mmCIF file as Biopython writes it, N, C-alpha, C and O atoms, coordinates in Angstrom:
data_model
#
loop_
_atom_site.group_PDB
_atom_site.id
_atom_site.type_symbol
_atom_site.label_atom_id
_atom_site.label_alt_id
_atom_site.label_comp_id
_atom_site.label_asym_id
_atom_site.label_entity_id
_atom_site.label_seq_id
_atom_site.pdbx_PDB_ins_code
_atom_site.Cartn_x
_atom_site.Cartn_y
_atom_site.Cartn_z
_atom_site.occupancy
_atom_site.B_iso_or_equiv
_atom_site.auth_seq_id
_atom_site.auth_asym_id
_atom_site.pdbx_PDB_model_num
ATOM 1   N N  . MET A ? 1  ? 125.388 252.113 -88.860 1.0 0.0 1  A 1 
ATOM 2   C CA . MET A ? 1  ? 124.596 250.996 -88.355 1.0 0.0 1  A 1 
ATOM 3   C C  . MET A ? 1  ? 125.474 249.781 -88.083 1.0 0.0 1  A 1 
ATOM 4   O O  . MET A ? 1  ? 125.250 249.044 -87.122 1.0 0.0 1  A 1 
ATOM 5   N N  . GLU A ? 2  ? 126.468 249.578 -88.932 1.0 0.0 2  A 1 
ATOM 6   C CA . GLU A ? 2  ? 127.325 248.405 -88.769 1.0 0.0 2  A 1 
ATOM 7   C C  . GLU A ? 2  ? 128.144 248.475 -87.477 1.0 0.0 2  A 1 
ATOM 8   O O  . GLU A ? 2  ? 128.343 247.455 -86.818 1.0 0.0 2  A 1 
ATOM 9   N N  . MET A ? 3  ? 128.620 249.667 -87.110 1.0 0.0 3  A 1 
ATOM 10  C CA . MET A ? 3  ? 129.393 249.817 -85.875 1.0 0.0 3  A 1 
ATOM 11  C C  . MET A ? 3  ? 128.530 249.511 -84.656 1.0 0.0 3  A 1 
ATOM 12  O O  . MET A ? 3  ? 129.018 248.960 -83.669 1.0 0.0 3  A 1 
ATOM 13  N N  . MET A ? 4  ? 127.258 249.865 -84.722 1.0 0.0 4  A 1 
ATOM 14  C CA . MET A ? 4  ? 126.368 249.571 -83.602 1.0 0.0 4  A 1 
ATOM 15  C C  . MET A ? 4  ? 126.174 248.070 -83.448 1.0 0.0 4  A 1 
ATOM 16  O O  . MET A ? 4  ? 126.079 247.568 -82.328 1.0 0.0 4  A 1 
ATOM 17  N N  . GLU A ? 5  ? 126.117 247.356 -84.552 1.0 0.0 5  A 1 
ATOM 18  C CA . GLU A ? 5  ? 125.964 245.905 -84.489 1.0 0.0 5  A 1 
ATOM 19  C C  . GLU A ? 5  ? 127.203 245.259 -83.889 1.0 0.0 5  A 1 
ATOM 20  O O  . GLU A ? 5  ? 127.098 244.323 -83.096 1.0 0.0 5  A 1 
ATOM 21  N N  . ILE A ? 6  ? 128.384 245.760 -84.268 1.0 0.0 6  A 1 
ATOM 22  C CA . ILE A ? 6  ? 129.633 245.220 -83.716 1.0 0.0 6  A 1 
ATOM 23  C C  . ILE A ? 6  ? 129.714 245.529 -82.227 1.0 0.0 6  A 1 
ATOM 24  O O  . ILE A ? 6  ? 130.091 244.668 -81.432 1.0 0.0 6  A 1 
ATOM 25  N N  . GLY A ? 7  ? 129.362 246.757 -81.848 1.0 0.0 7  A 1 
ATOM 26  C CA . GLY A ? 7  ? 129.365 247.135 -80.439 1.0 0.0 7  A 1 
ATOM 27  C C  . GLY A ? 7  ? 128.386 246.302 -79.630 1.0 0.0 7  A 1 
ATOM 28  O O  . GLY A ? 7  ? 128.683 245.900 -78.505 1.0 0.0 7  A 1 
ATOM 29  N N  . GLY A ? 8  ? 127.224 246.045 -80.204 1.0 0.0 8  A 1 
ATOM 30  C CA . GLY A ? 8  ? 126.233 245.215 -79.524 1.0 0.0 8  A 1 
ATOM 31  C C  . GLY A ? 8  ? 126.710 243.790 -79.344 1.0 0.0 8  A 1 
ATOM 32  O O  . GLY A ? 8  ? 126.456 243.168 -78.313 1.0 0.0 8  A 1 
ATOM 33  N N  . PHE A ? 9  ? 127.403 243.272 -80.348 1.0 0.0 9  A 1 
ATOM 34  C CA . PHE A ? 9  ? 127.942 241.914 -80.269 1.0 0.0 9  A 1 
ATOM 35  C C  . PHE A ? 9  ? 128.984 241.811 -79.165 1.0 0.0 9  A 1 
ATOM 36  O O  . PHE A ? 9  ? 128.958 240.868 -78.373 1.0 0.0 9  A 1 
ATOM 37  N N  . PHE A ? 10 ? 129.908 242.779 -79.105 1.0 0.0 10 A 1 
ATOM 38  C CA . PHE A ? 10 ? 130.926 242.746 -78.060 1.0 0.0 10 A 1 
ATOM 39  C C  . PHE A ? 10 ? 130.320 243.001 -76.682 1.0 0.0 10 A 1 
ATOM 40  O O  . PHE A ? 10 ? 130.789 242.452 -75.685 1.0 0.0 10 A 1 
ATOM 41  N N  . GLY A ? 11 ? 129.288 243.826 -76.625 1.0 0.0 11 A 1 
ATOM 42  C CA . GLY A ? 11 ? 128.585 244.038 -75.367 1.0 0.0 11 A 1 
ATOM 43  C C  . GLY A ? 11 ? 127.930 242.760 -74.866 1.0 0.0 11 A 1 
ATOM 44  O O  . GLY A ? 11 ? 127.955 242.466 -73.671 1.0 0.0 11 A 1 
ATOM 45  N N  . LEU A ? 12 ? 127.348 242.009 -75.782 1.0 0.0 12 A 1 
ATOM 46  C CA . LEU A ? 12 ? 126.732 240.731 -75.419 1.0 0.0 12 A 1 
ATOM 47  C C  . LEU A ? 12 ? 127.787 239.737 -74.943 1.0 0.0 12 A 1 
ATOM 48  O O  . LEU A ? 12 ? 127.573 239.022 -73.963 1.0 0.0 12 A 1 
ATOM 49  N N  . LEU A ? 13 ? 128.924 239.690 -75.634 1.0 0.0 13 A 1 
ATOM 50  C CA . LEU A ? 13 ? 130.016 238.807 -75.198 1.0 0.0 13 A 1 
ATOM 51  C C  . LEU A ? 13 ? 130.510 239.185 -73.805 1.0 0.0 13 A 1 
ATOM 52  O O  . LEU A ? 13 ? 130.776 238.313 -72.979 1.0 0.0 13 A 1 
ATOM 53  N N  . LEU A ? 14 ? 130.631 240.483 -73.547 1.0 0.0 14 A 1 
ATOM 54  C CA . LEU A ? 14 ? 131.076 240.938 -72.231 1.0 0.0 14 A 1 
ATOM 55  C C  . LEU A ? 14 ? 130.052 240.577 -71.159 1.0 0.0 14 A 1 
ATOM 56  O O  . LEU A ? 14 ? 130.426 240.168 -70.060 1.0 0.0 14 A 1 
ATOM 57  N N  . LEU A ? 15 ? 128.775 240.723 -71.466 1.0 0.0 15 A 1 
ATOM 58  C CA . LEU A ? 15 ? 127.729 240.347 -70.514 1.0 0.0 15 A 1 
ATOM 59  C C  . LEU A ? 15 ? 127.797 238.859 -70.187 1.0 0.0 15 A 1 
ATOM 60  O O  . LEU A ? 15 ? 127.698 238.476 -69.022 1.0 0.0 15 A 1 
ATOM 61  N N  . ILE A ? 16 ? 127.964 238.029 -71.196 1.0 0.0 16 A 1 
ATOM 62  C CA . ILE A ? 16 ? 128.077 236.580 -70.979 1.0 0.0 16 A 1 
ATOM 63  C C  . ILE A ? 16 ? 129.311 236.263 -70.142 1.0 0.0 16 A 1 
ATOM 64  O O  . ILE A ? 16 ? 129.248 235.433 -69.236 1.0 0.0 16 A 1 
ATOM 65  N N  . ALA A ? 17 ? 130.437 236.920 -70.441 1.0 0.0 17 A 1 
ATOM 66  C CA . ALA A ? 17 ? 131.672 236.685 -69.687 1.0 0.0 17 A 1 
ATOM 67  C C  . ALA A ? 17 ? 131.504 237.102 -68.229 1.0 0.0 17 A 1 
ATOM 68  O O  . ALA A ? 17 ? 131.957 236.395 -67.328 1.0 0.0 17 A 1 
ATOM 69  N N  . ASP A ? 18 ? 130.856 238.246 -67.989 1.0 0.0 18 A 1 
ATOM 70  C CA . ASP A ? 18 ? 130.646 238.707 -66.616 1.0 0.0 18 A 1 
ATOM 71  C C  . ASP A ? 18 ? 129.720 237.773 -65.844 1.0 0.0 18 A 1 
ATOM 72  O O  . ASP A ? 18 ? 129.967 237.487 -64.673 1.0 0.0 18 A 1 
ATOM 73  N N  . ILE A ? 19 ? 128.668 237.301 -66.483 1.0 0.0 19 A 1 
ATOM 74  C CA . ILE A ? 19 ? 127.769 236.353 -65.818 1.0 0.0 19 A 1 
ATOM 75  C C  . ILE A ? 19 ? 128.518 235.073 -65.481 1.0 0.0 19 A 1 
ATOM 76  O O  . ILE A ? 19 ? 128.352 234.528 -64.390 1.0 0.0 19 A 1 
ATOM 77  N N  . TRP A ? 20 ? 129.338 234.590 -66.404 1.0 0.0 20 A 1 
ATOM 78  C CA . TRP A ? 20 ? 130.145 233.387 -66.157 1.0 0.0 20 A 1 
ATOM 79  C C  . TRP A ? 20 ? 131.088 233.601 -64.973 1.0 0.0 20 A 1 
ATOM 80  O O  . TRP A ? 20 ? 131.240 232.715 -64.133 1.0 0.0 20 A 1 
ATOM 81  N N  . ALA A ? 21 ? 131.720 234.773 -64.904 1.0 0.0 21 A 1 
ATOM 82  C CA . ALA A ? 21 ? 132.628 235.076 -63.800 1.0 0.0 21 A 1 
ATOM 83  C C  . ALA A ? 21 ? 131.873 235.117 -62.474 1.0 0.0 21 A 1 
ATOM 84  O O  . ALA A ? 21 ? 132.349 234.576 -61.476 1.0 0.0 21 A 1 
ATOM 85  N N  . ILE A ? 22 ? 130.711 235.747 -62.455 1.0 0.0 22 A 1 
ATOM 86  C CA . ILE A ? 22 ? 129.933 235.850 -61.221 1.0 0.0 22 A 1 
ATOM 87  C C  . ILE A ? 22 ? 129.473 234.474 -60.754 1.0 0.0 22 A 1 
ATOM 88  O O  . ILE A ? 22 ? 129.522 234.182 -59.560 1.0 0.0 22 A 1 
ATOM 89  N N  . VAL A ? 23 ? 129.032 233.635 -61.668 1.0 0.0 23 A 1 
ATOM 90  C CA . VAL A ? 23 ? 128.632 232.270 -61.302 1.0 0.0 23 A 1 
ATOM 91  C C  . VAL A ? 23 ? 129.820 231.519 -60.710 1.0 0.0 23 A 1 
ATOM 92  O O  . VAL A ? 23 ? 129.662 230.787 -59.732 1.0 0.0 23 A 1 
ATOM 93  N N  . ASN A ? 24 ? 131.002 231.689 -61.286 1.0 0.0 24 A 1 
ATOM 94  C CA . ASN A ? 24 ? 132.190 231.027 -60.755 1.0 0.0 24 A 1 
ATOM 95  C C  . ASN A ? 24 ? 132.600 231.585 -59.400 1.0 0.0 24 A 1 
ATOM 96  O O  . ASN A ? 24 ? 133.101 230.842 -58.555 1.0 0.0 24 A 1 
ATOM 97  N N  . VAL A ? 25 ? 132.398 232.872 -59.180 1.0 0.0 25 A 1 
ATOM 98  C CA . VAL A ? 25 ? 132.681 233.456 -57.865 1.0 0.0 25 A 1 
ATOM 99  C C  . VAL A ? 25 ? 131.756 232.832 -56.827 1.0 0.0 25 A 1 
ATOM 100 O O  . VAL A ? 25 ? 132.206 232.473 -55.739 1.0 0.0 25 A 1 
ATOM 101 N N  . PHE A ? 26 ? 130.467 232.698 -57.146 1.0 0.0 26 A 1 
ATOM 102 C CA . PHE A ? 26 ? 129.529 232.067 -56.223 1.0 0.0 26 A 1 
ATOM 103 C C  . PHE A ? 26 ? 129.952 230.638 -55.894 1.0 0.0 26 A 1 
ATOM 104 O O  . PHE A ? 26 ? 129.780 230.195 -54.759 1.0 0.0 26 A 1 
ATOM 105 N N  . GLY A ? 27 ? 130.493 229.921 -56.847 1.0 0.0 27 A 1 
ATOM 106 C CA . GLY A ? 27 ? 130.880 228.534 -56.642 1.0 0.0 27 A 1 
ATOM 107 C C  . GLY A ? 27 ? 132.243 228.347 -56.011 1.0 0.0 27 A 1 
ATOM 108 O O  . GLY A ? 27 ? 132.650 227.215 -55.749 1.0 0.0 27 A 1 
ATOM 109 N N  . SER A ? 28 ? 132.954 229.431 -55.764 1.0 0.0 28 A 1 
ATOM 110 C CA . SER A ? 28 ? 134.298 229.309 -55.202 1.0 0.0 28 A 1 
ATOM 111 C C  . SER A ? 28 ? 134.232 229.030 -53.700 1.0 0.0 28 A 1 
ATOM 112 O O  . SER A ? 28 ? 133.181 229.158 -53.072 1.0 0.0 28 A 1 
ATOM 113 N N  . ASP A ? 29 ? 135.368 228.650 -53.148 1.0 0.0 29 A 1 
ATOM 114 C CA . ASP A ? 29 ? 135.425 228.346 -51.715 1.0 0.0 29 A 1 
ATOM 115 C C  . ASP A ? 29 ? 135.889 229.552 -50.893 1.0 0.0 29 A 1 
ATOM 116 O O  . ASP A ? 29 ? 136.276 229.394 -49.735 1.0 0.0 29 A 1 
ATOM 117 N N  . ARG A ? 30 ? 135.854 230.727 -51.465 1.0 0.0 30 A 1 
ATOM 118 C CA . ARG A ? 30 ? 136.234 231.944 -50.747 1.0 0.0 30 A 1 
ATOM 119 C C  . ARG A ? 30 ? 135.157 232.324 -49.748 1.0 0.0 30 A 1 
ATOM 120 O O  . ARG A ? 30 ? 134.023 231.849 -49.820 1.0 0.0 30 A 1 
ATOM 121 N N  . GLY A ? 31 ? 135.528 233.186 -48.820 1.0 0.0 31 A 1 
ATOM 122 C CA . GLY A ? 31 ? 134.578 233.671 -47.833 1.0 0.0 31 A 1 
ATOM 123 C C  . GLY A ? 31 ? 133.550 234.601 -48.455 1.0 0.0 31 A 1 
ATOM 124 O O  . GLY A ? 31 ? 133.706 235.063 -49.586 1.0 0.0 31 A 1 
ATOM 125 N N  . THR A ? 32 ? 132.506 234.865 -47.702 1.0 0.0 32 A 1 
ATOM 126 C CA . THR A ? 32 ? 131.418 235.705 -48.199 1.0 0.0 32 A 1 
ATOM 127 C C  . THR A ? 32 ? 131.902 237.104 -48.554 1.0 0.0 32 A 1 
ATOM 128 O O  . THR A ? 32 ? 131.500 237.658 -49.577 1.0 0.0 32 A 1 
ATOM 129 N N  . GLY A ? 33 ? 132.755 237.674 -47.724 1.0 0.0 33 A 1 
ATOM 130 C CA . GLY A ? 33 ? 133.265 239.019 -47.990 1.0 0.0 33 A 1 
ATOM 131 C C  . GLY A ? 33 ? 134.039 239.097 -49.289 1.0 0.0 33 A 1 
ATOM 132 O O  . GLY A ? 33 ? 133.865 240.039 -50.063 1.0 0.0 33 A 1 
ATOM 133 N N  . ALA A ? 34 ? 134.890 238.119 -49.535 1.0 0.0 34 A 1 
ATOM 134 C CA . ALA A ? 34 ? 135.674 238.100 -50.770 1.0 0.0 34 A 1 
ATOM 135 C C  . ALA A ? 34 ? 134.766 237.931 -51.981 1.0 0.0 34 A 1 
ATOM 136 O O  . ALA A ? 34 ? 134.990 238.548 -53.022 1.0 0.0 34 A 1 
ATOM 137 N N  . LYS A ? 35 ? 133.744 237.097 -51.844 1.0 0.0 35 A 1 
ATOM 138 C CA . LYS A ? 35 ? 132.804 236.904 -52.955 1.0 0.0 35 A 1 
ATOM 139 C C  . LYS A ? 35 ? 132.079 238.206 -53.280 1.0 0.0 35 A 1 
ATOM 140 O O  . LYS A ? 35 ? 131.941 238.575 -54.446 1.0 0.0 35 A 1 
ATOM 141 N N  . VAL A ? 36 ? 131.618 238.896 -52.243 1.0 0.0 36 A 1 
ATOM 142 C CA . VAL A ? 36 ? 130.899 240.153 -52.449 1.0 0.0 36 A 1 
ATOM 143 C C  . VAL A ? 36 ? 131.801 241.177 -53.134 1.0 0.0 36 A 1 
ATOM 144 O O  . VAL A ? 36 ? 131.364 241.873 -54.050 1.0 0.0 36 A 1 
ATOM 145 N N  . LEU A ? 37 ? 133.055 241.272 -52.695 1.0 0.0 37 A 1 
ATOM 146 C CA . LEU A ? 37 ? 133.977 242.226 -53.309 1.0 0.0 37 A 1 
ATOM 147 C C  . LEU A ? 37 ? 134.248 241.902 -54.771 1.0 0.0 37 A 1 
ATOM 148 O O  . LEU A ? 37 ? 134.268 242.799 -55.613 1.0 0.0 37 A 1 
ATOM 149 N N  . TRP A ? 38 ? 134.457 240.624 -55.076 1.0 0.0 38 A 1 
ATOM 150 C CA . TRP A ? 38 ? 134.683 240.233 -56.473 1.0 0.0 38 A 1 
ATOM 151 C C  . TRP A ? 38 ? 133.468 240.563 -57.329 1.0 0.0 38 A 1 
ATOM 152 O O  . TRP A ? 38 ? 133.609 241.105 -58.425 1.0 0.0 38 A 1 
ATOM 153 N N  . ILE A ? 39 ? 132.281 240.241 -56.838 1.0 0.0 39 A 1 
ATOM 154 C CA . ILE A ? 39 ? 131.066 240.490 -57.616 1.0 0.0 39 A 1 
ATOM 155 C C  . ILE A ? 39 ? 130.855 241.988 -57.829 1.0 0.0 39 A 1 
ATOM 156 O O  . ILE A ? 39 ? 130.500 242.413 -58.928 1.0 0.0 39 A 1 
ATOM 157 N N  . LEU A ? 40 ? 131.071 242.785 -56.788 1.0 0.0 40 A 1 
ATOM 158 C CA . LEU A ? 40 ? 130.946 244.236 -56.939 1.0 0.0 40 A 1 
ATOM 159 C C  . LEU A ? 40 ? 131.943 244.773 -57.956 1.0 0.0 40 A 1 
ATOM 160 O O  . LEU A ? 40 ? 131.598 245.620 -58.781 1.0 0.0 40 A 1 
ATOM 161 N N  . PHE A ? 41 ? 133.171 244.288 -57.901 1.0 0.0 41 A 1 
ATOM 162 C CA . PHE A ? 41 ? 134.203 244.737 -58.837 1.0 0.0 41 A 1 
ATOM 163 C C  . PHE A ? 41 ? 133.819 244.386 -60.272 1.0 0.0 41 A 1 
ATOM 164 O O  . PHE A ? 41 ? 133.987 245.196 -61.183 1.0 0.0 41 A 1 
ATOM 165 N N  . ILE A ? 42 ? 133.307 243.183 -60.463 1.0 0.0 42 A 1 
ATOM 166 C CA . ILE A ? 42 ? 132.897 242.756 -61.810 1.0 0.0 42 A 1 
ATOM 167 C C  . ILE A ? 42 ? 131.703 243.582 -62.295 1.0 0.0 42 A 1 
ATOM 168 O O  . ILE A ? 42 ? 131.644 243.946 -63.470 1.0 0.0 42 A 1 
ATOM 169 N N  . LEU A ? 43 ? 130.760 243.877 -61.413 1.0 0.0 43 A 1 
ATOM 170 C CA . LEU A ? 43 ? 129.578 244.642 -61.813 1.0 0.0 43 A 1 
ATOM 171 C C  . LEU A ? 43 ? 129.888 246.120 -62.058 1.0 0.0 43 A 1 
ATOM 172 O O  . LEU A ? 43 ? 129.340 246.723 -62.980 1.0 0.0 43 A 1 
ATOM 173 N N  . LEU A ? 44 ? 130.764 246.705 -61.238 1.0 0.0 44 A 1 
ATOM 174 C CA . LEU A ? 44 ? 131.079 248.126 -61.380 1.0 0.0 44 A 1 
ATOM 175 C C  . LEU A ? 44 ? 132.015 248.413 -62.550 1.0 0.0 44 A 1 
ATOM 176 O O  . LEU A ? 44 ? 131.919 249.467 -63.180 1.0 0.0 44 A 1 
ATOM 177 N N  . PHE A ? 45 ? 132.910 247.488 -62.841 1.0 0.0 45 A 1 
ATOM 178 C CA . PHE A ? 45 ? 133.877 247.646 -63.927 1.0 0.0 45 A 1 
ATOM 179 C C  . PHE A ? 45 ? 133.827 246.399 -64.805 1.0 0.0 45 A 1 
ATOM 180 O O  . PHE A ? 45 ? 134.699 245.536 -64.698 1.0 0.0 45 A 1 
ATOM 181 N N  . PRO A ? 46 ? 132.824 246.291 -65.668 1.0 0.0 46 A 1 
ATOM 182 C CA . PRO A ? 46 ? 132.586 245.028 -66.384 1.0 0.0 46 A 1 
ATOM 183 C C  . PRO A ? 46 ? 133.799 244.467 -67.124 1.0 0.0 46 A 1 
ATOM 184 O O  . PRO A ? 46 ? 134.134 243.299 -66.929 1.0 0.0 46 A 1 
ATOM 185 N N  . LEU A ? 47 ? 134.457 245.243 -67.954 1.0 0.0 47 A 1 
ATOM 186 C CA . LEU A ? 47 ? 135.589 244.712 -68.713 1.0 0.0 47 A 1 
ATOM 187 C C  . LEU A ? 47 ? 136.809 244.538 -67.821 1.0 0.0 47 A 1 
ATOM 188 O O  . LEU A ? 47 ? 137.414 243.466 -67.797 1.0 0.0 47 A 1 
ATOM 189 N N  . LEU A ? 48 ? 137.170 245.580 -67.090 1.0 0.0 48 A 1 
ATOM 190 C CA . LEU A ? 48 ? 138.327 245.504 -66.204 1.0 0.0 48 A 1 
ATOM 191 C C  . LEU A ? 48 ? 138.105 244.468 -65.107 1.0 0.0 48 A 1 
ATOM 192 O O  . LEU A ? 48 ? 139.010 243.699 -64.782 1.0 0.0 48 A 1 
ATOM 193 N N  . GLY A ? 49 ? 136.907 244.446 -64.537 1.0 0.0 49 A 1 
ATOM 194 C CA . GLY A ? 49 ? 136.601 243.485 -63.484 1.0 0.0 49 A 1 
ATOM 195 C C  . GLY A ? 49 ? 136.733 242.055 -63.957 1.0 0.0 49 A 1 
ATOM 196 O O  . GLY A ? 49 ? 137.282 241.211 -63.249 1.0 0.0 49 A 1 
ATOM 197 N N  . PHE A ? 50 ? 136.229 241.775 -65.161 1.0 0.0 50 A 1 
ATOM 198 C CA . PHE A ? 50 ? 136.349 240.422 -65.707 1.0 0.0 50 A 1 
ATOM 199 C C  . PHE A ? 50 ? 137.806 240.059 -65.952 1.0 0.0 50 A 1 
ATOM 200 O O  . PHE A ? 50 ? 138.232 238.955 -65.614 1.0 0.0 50 A 1 
ATOM 201 N N  . LEU A ? 51 ? 138.574 240.972 -66.534 1.0 0.0 51 A 1 
ATOM 202 C CA . LEU A ? 51 ? 139.981 240.677 -66.827 1.0 0.0 51 A 1 
ATOM 203 C C  . LEU A ? 51 ? 140.793 240.461 -65.553 1.0 0.0 51 A 1 
ATOM 204 O O  . LEU A ? 51 ? 141.617 239.549 -65.489 1.0 0.0 51 A 1 
ATOM 205 N N  . VAL A ? 52 ? 140.563 241.292 -64.544 1.0 0.0 52 A 1 
ATOM 206 C CA . VAL A ? 52 ? 141.275 241.126 -63.268 1.0 0.0 52 A 1 
ATOM 207 C C  . VAL A ? 52 ? 140.860 239.824 -62.610 1.0 0.0 52 A 1 
ATOM 208 O O  . VAL A ? 52 ? 141.703 239.104 -62.077 1.0 0.0 52 A 1 
ATOM 209 N N  . TRP A ? 53 ? 139.567 239.509 -62.641 1.0 0.0 53 A 1 
ATOM 210 C CA . TRP A ? 53 ? 139.114 238.236 -62.068 1.0 0.0 53 A 1 
ATOM 211 C C  . TRP A ? 53 ? 139.735 237.059 -62.816 1.0 0.0 53 A 1 
ATOM 212 O O  . TRP A ? 53 ? 140.141 236.072 -62.202 1.0 0.0 53 A 1 
ATOM 213 N N  . LEU A ? 54 ? 139.807 237.163 -64.135 1.0 0.0 54 A 1 
ATOM 214 C CA . LEU A ? 54 ? 140.373 236.094 -64.947 1.0 0.0 54 A 1 
ATOM 215 C C  . LEU A ? 54 ? 141.836 235.848 -64.584 1.0 0.0 54 A 1 
ATOM 216 O O  . LEU A ? 54 ? 142.290 234.704 -64.577 1.0 0.0 54 A 1 
ATOM 217 N N  . LEU A ? 55 ? 142.569 236.910 -64.285 1.0 0.0 55 A 1 
ATOM 218 C CA . LEU A ? 55 ? 143.990 236.781 -63.954 1.0 0.0 55 A 1 
ATOM 219 C C  . LEU A ? 55 ? 144.237 236.418 -62.492 1.0 0.0 55 A 1 
ATOM 220 O O  . LEU A ? 55 ? 145.114 235.606 -62.197 1.0 0.0 55 A 1 
ATOM 221 N N  . PHE A ? 56 ? 143.474 237.011 -61.576 1.0 0.0 56 A 1 
ATOM 222 C CA . PHE A ? 56 ? 143.777 236.880 -60.151 1.0 0.0 56 A 1 
ATOM 223 C C  . PHE A ? 56 ? 142.667 236.264 -59.313 1.0 0.0 56 A 1 
ATOM 224 O O  . PHE A ? 56 ? 142.824 236.113 -58.101 1.0 0.0 56 A 1 
ATOM 225 N N  . GLY A ? 57 ? 141.563 235.909 -59.924 1.0 0.0 57 A 1 
ATOM 226 C CA . GLY A ? 57 ? 140.409 235.419 -59.180 1.0 0.0 57 A 1 
ATOM 227 C C  . GLY A ? 57 ? 140.603 234.032 -58.611 1.0 0.0 57 A 1 
ATOM 228 O O  . GLY A ? 57 ? 141.614 233.377 -58.866 1.0 0.0 57 A 1 
ATOM 229 N N  . PRO A ? 58 ? 139.622 233.590 -57.834 1.0 0.0 58 A 1 
ATOM 230 C CA . PRO A ? 58 ? 139.696 232.267 -57.219 1.0 0.0 58 A 1 
ATOM 231 C C  . PRO A ? 58 ? 139.774 231.167 -58.263 1.0 0.0 58 A 1 
ATOM 232 O O  . PRO A ? 58 ? 139.075 231.207 -59.276 1.0 0.0 58 A 1 
ATOM 233 N N  . ARG A ? 59 ? 140.620 230.196 -58.012 1.0 0.0 59 A 1 
ATOM 234 C CA . ARG A ? 59 ? 140.834 229.111 -58.963 1.0 0.0 59 A 1 
ATOM 235 C C  . ARG A ? 59 ? 140.111 227.830 -58.581 1.0 0.0 59 A 1 
ATOM 236 O O  . ARG A ? 59 ? 139.923 226.961 -59.433 1.0 0.0 59 A 1 
ATOM 237 N N  . THR A ? 60 ? 139.707 227.689 -57.343 1.0 0.0 60 A 1 
ATOM 238 C CA . THR A ? 60 ? 139.076 226.446 -56.901 1.0 0.0 60 A 1 
ATOM 239 C C  . THR A ? 60 ? 137.578 226.644 -56.768 1.0 0.0 60 A 1 
ATOM 240 O O  . THR A ? 60 ? 137.094 227.751 -56.534 1.0 0.0 60 A 1 
ATOM 241 N N  . THR A ? 61 ? 136.859 225.545 -56.923 1.0 0.0 61 A 1 
ATOM 242 C CA . THR A ? 61 ? 135.415 225.560 -56.725 1.0 0.0 61 A 1 
ATOM 243 C C  . THR A ? 61 ? 135.068 224.591 -55.613 1.0 0.0 61 A 1 
ATOM 244 O O  . THR A ? 61 ? 135.863 223.723 -55.253 1.0 0.0 61 A 1 
ATOM 245 N N  . LYS A ? 62 ? 133.880 224.749 -55.079 1.0 0.0 62 A 1 
ATOM 246 C CA . LYS A ? 62 ? 133.434 223.863 -54.007 1.0 0.0 62 A 1 
ATOM 247 C C  . LYS A ? 62 ? 133.270 222.451 -54.540 1.0 0.0 62 A 1 
ATOM 248 O O  . LYS A ? 62 ? 132.847 222.244 -55.677 1.0 0.0 62 A 1 
ATOM 249 N N  . SER A ? 63 ? 133.606 221.502 -53.716 1.0 0.0 63 A 1 
ATOM 250 C CA . SER A ? 63 ? 133.455 220.103 -54.089 1.0 0.0 63 A 1 
ATOM 251 C C  . SER A ? 63 ? 131.995 219.690 -53.967 1.0 0.0 63 A 1 
ATOM 252 O O  . SER A ? 63 ? 131.267 220.205 -53.118 1.0 0.0 63 A 1 
ATOM 253 N N  . ALA A ? 64 ? 131.576 218.776 -54.803 1.0 0.0 64 A 1 
ATOM 254 C CA . ALA A ? 64 ? 130.197 218.282 -54.745 1.0 0.0 64 A 1 
ATOM 255 C C  . ALA A ? 64 ? 130.010 217.280 -53.615 1.0 0.0 64 A 1 
ATOM 256 O O  . ALA A ? 64 ? 128.883 216.920 -53.274 1.0 0.0 64 A 1 
ATOM 257 N N  . ARG A ? 65 ? 131.100 216.839 -53.047 1.0 0.0 65 A 1 
ATOM 258 C CA . ARG A ? 65 ? 131.009 215.876 -51.936 1.0 0.0 65 A 1 
ATOM 259 C C  . ARG A ? 65 ? 130.578 216.570 -50.659 1.0 0.0 65 A 1 
ATOM 260 O O  . ARG A ? 65 ? 130.915 217.735 -50.452 1.0 0.0 65 A 1 
ATOM 261 N N  . PRO A ? 66 ? 129.836 215.881 -49.792 1.0 0.0 66 A 1 
ATOM 262 C CA . PRO A ? 66 ? 129.384 216.490 -48.527 1.0 0.0 66 A 1 
ATOM 263 C C  . PRO A ? 66 ? 130.498 216.704 -47.542 1.0 0.0 66 A 1 
ATOM 264 O O  . PRO A ? 66 ? 130.262 217.206 -46.443 1.0 0.0 66 A 1 
#
């Protein structure tokens, strides 16, 4: 039972990290195609996708100015 609780905790952390990555991809200044590819990669490979995005993903976000 204890291993399931630990696995569930890490699964929840991974879900939060993936959601954070996807939100940041949406806010980036990349083109639509690049955003779609990043999001698909993160969704299809949750741990690997997040780690690759963390290392190589877009670093800039859209400015709030018009």
